[in-house]
N, C-alpha and C positions, 0 to 999 in steps of 0.2 A: 388478519395480520399475517404478514409473510413469515414463514418459518426459516430459521437459519440452519444450514446443514453443518454437520461436524466437519472440521478441517481435514483435508486429506493427510495421510500419514507420510507421504513422500512425493517429490516432484513427479515421479513417473505415474502416480495415481491421480494427478490433477486432471479434472475435466476442463473443457474450454473456458467455462465461466468461474472456475474456482479461484478464490483469492484468500490468502491467509495473512494475518497480521499478528505480531507479537511485540512485546516490549523488549528493548535492547539498550545496551549502554547505560546502565544505572537508571533506567526508565526515562532517559533524556530523548530517546529515539523510538520510533515505531518502524519495525522491519516489516515491509509488505512484499509478498512474493506472489507471482501470478504468471499465467501463460499470456503471451502477447497476442493480441488479435490485430487484424489489419488496421482497424481504426485507431489503435494505440501506437503503431510503429511510427517513429519520428515525431511524436507529439511534443510540443513545447509547454503546454499547460499541464502541470503536475502538482497535485495537492491532495491532502486528506482533510475531511471536515468532521469534527467531533459532533455527532448528532444531538447530544444533550446540551452542549454549551455553545455550539456554533463557532467555536474557535477553529482556525485553519492552521494545519501543519504544512510547512514547506519542505522541499528537499534539502537535506543537510549538505553542507560543503565544508571542506577544509583546505587551507593553503597548500599549494603544490600538487594536490591530488584532484581537487575540484569536487563536482557533485558526487554524492555517495549513492550511485545507482549503476545498474547495468548499462553499458554504453553500446550503441549500435544494435539494439534489439530488433529482431526480425519476427514477423508474424509466425506463430506456431512455436516460437522459442520460449524459454523460461527466463524471467527477469526478477530483479529485486530493486527496491528503492528504500533508502533510509530517510524517513521524514522526521523532522524535529517535532517534539511534542511541545506545543505552545504552553509555557509556564508549567510544564509537567502536568497539564490538565487531563491528558488522556491516560487512563488507568486500565488495568486488566479488567475485562468485563464491559468496557465502553464499546459503543457501536459507532463505527466510522463509515464515511462515504469516501470512496476512492475515485478521483477524477484524473484521467489520463487522456488528454485531447478531447475527442467527442465521446469517449467511453466513460460511463458513470455507473458505479456499483455501490449500492446502499446496503446498510445493515450488516456490515462486516464486524464480527466480534473480535475484540483484541484479547489475545491470550496472555 
């Protein structure tokens, strides 16, 4: 079984493959932060998957602002995406899979 690493304490301590996720907005959203890799840059396919329920979280959006995410991310940069928690099914301690284009990272613990 794959071991999960503790989350980095700050963006500057992120390694290339580090991803952190935590509940946000009265537990309606999952805030996911990560370093952008070349395979992620400009991706249109963005979602998270709750590994225990199979429910998919999509990028949140609001009128006049649009999608709640870093725009124009470049490889090597730092980015965030706010995903909606489907039916508030994703809780602290849940494991999620992040999919950004062809990039897929599994077993990310939600804090």
